[in-house]
Each structure stands twice: as structure tokens, then as C-alpha cells.
N, C-alpha and C positions, 0 to 999 in steps of 0.2 A: 472537413478540415477547416481550420480557423485561419482567417486572414491575419497577416502580421499587424499587430497593433503598434502604432509608432511610440506609444508611451511605455510599452513593455518589451523587454528583451527576451531572447530565447534562453533556454536551458543549455549552458555551454560547458558545465563541469561541476565539480564538487560544491562550489559555493552555492550554486543555484539548487542543486539537488538537496543540500542541507536545508535551504530555505523552505523548499517544498515539504520535506519530511517533517521538520520541526513545526511549521505552521499547521500542517495536516494533523499531526498527533496532538497538538495543543487543542484542536477542534474535536478530535476523537475523545479526548478526556472529559470534555464537557457535553458531548452529544448524548441525548436521552436514550438512544438505542445502543450505541457502541460503547459509551463510557462505563456503564455498569459491567460490561463483559471484560473490558480491559483493566478496569480499576478494582472491581470487586471479585470477580471470578478468577481471572488469570493472574491478577495482581502484578501487573507489569512493573518492573523496576525501570522506570523511565530513563534515568541517567545512563543505564547500561544498554537499554533497548534502542534508543535513538541512534547511537553510533552504528549499531548493527544494521538498522534500516537504511541509513545513509550508505553504508558499505554495500548492502544488497542492491539498491537502486543504482549506484555508481556502476556496479557490475552489469546490471541489466541494461543500462543506457550506454555506457562507454567501455565496458569490458575491463575497467581498471580498478575495480573496488576490492577485489580479492575475496569476495564472499564465496564460501564453499560449503555452506550448510545446506540442509534439505528443507525447503519451505513447507513441503507437504507434511513432513514429520513434525515440524514445529506446530502446525495447526492440528494435526491428528491427536496430540496428546491432551487436547481440551475438548474433544468431541463428546466424551462421556458427561461433561459438565455443562456444555453449551451446544445447543442445536445450531450448527453452523450450516444454514441453508442458503439457497440462492438469493433470498430476500436480504439477508444480513450482508452477503457479499455485494449485492447491488447497492445497498445503502452505503457501504464502505466506498464503493466505486463512485457513486454520486458525489460523496464528500471529497474524495481524492481529485476527481476531475474539476470540481468547482474551485478547489484550492489552486490547482494548476492554472486554471483560466484566470483567476483573480491576480496571479503573480506574474505569469509569463505568456508569451505568444510566439509561435514559430514552429518550424519542423520538428525540433526536439521535444517541444511541449506536446505537440501532436503525437509524436512517437511514444512518449511516456504514457499518455492517455490510452493509446492503442495497446501497449504492453500490459498496462494495468487491467484493461478491459479483458485481455486474453487470460490473465491470471484469475480475475474474478469469475470467469466462465469455467476455467479448467480446475481450480482448486475444489469447489464443491462437488464436481463430478468425480474427481480422483478420490476425495474423501469417501464419497458414497460407494465407489467401486471397492475401495480398500475395506470398508466396513462389511460389504457383502461377502468378501473373501474370508472374513474372520469367523 
């Protein structure tokens, strides 16, 4: 766990979640490993994707985002075009954590990193299990 940095506030609600998500995905778009996946293969519509990701993380963090989609299915539809392995998820996680650490510090920042780490571990395993059933 990280000590509270006097110059950084904690993630307290939608404003901070939005800042994390927008900053993170700005970095994803230009990242040499993740950018081509999101921009060229999946062809993310960023203006519509970002509010969904804010909604998802508000739900994960505070229970008030109203996200009701299935993240596993959202990732599954791209597995035939993109090999989504543990290394890609780890790179995603490293970038996500560094974004949080640069912007915020505190118990909720730590919680967001913990929950993202759980997802980065669970999603590739669930994708692999799903593919083995097919």
C-alpha cells in the first residue's frame, strides 16, 4: 500500500474516476503495445467508449455507476483477432497503475489498483476457460 502523498488527493468520486480513465486511455491510444489493438484491431470509438469505462469504474469503486454489461463478453468478441494473454493484461495493468499513482494517493487509489489487478488476473483465465469450452 502506498502512503498518502500530501500533494495528491484520493479518488473520491466521479470526477477522479473520470480523470483516471481519460488519462489512462489517452496513454493507451499511443502505447506501442496496446494502441494498435485498441485503435487498429478493435477500432474503439473513443467518444462512446470513455463514458462506458467511467461508468464501469464508478460501479466497481462506489457502486453508483449503473454499469450492467458483461466485461468478459466484451473482451471475448475480440479473441479471434487479438491474442489476449496474461502479458497484454499485465502491460495494461502496469499502465493503469502508473496512471493512478501519478494522479492520486490514498485508500481508494489503492483499492482501484487492487480491483484492477484482480481483473487483470481473472479476465485472461476466464477467456481461456471459455475458449476451452467452445
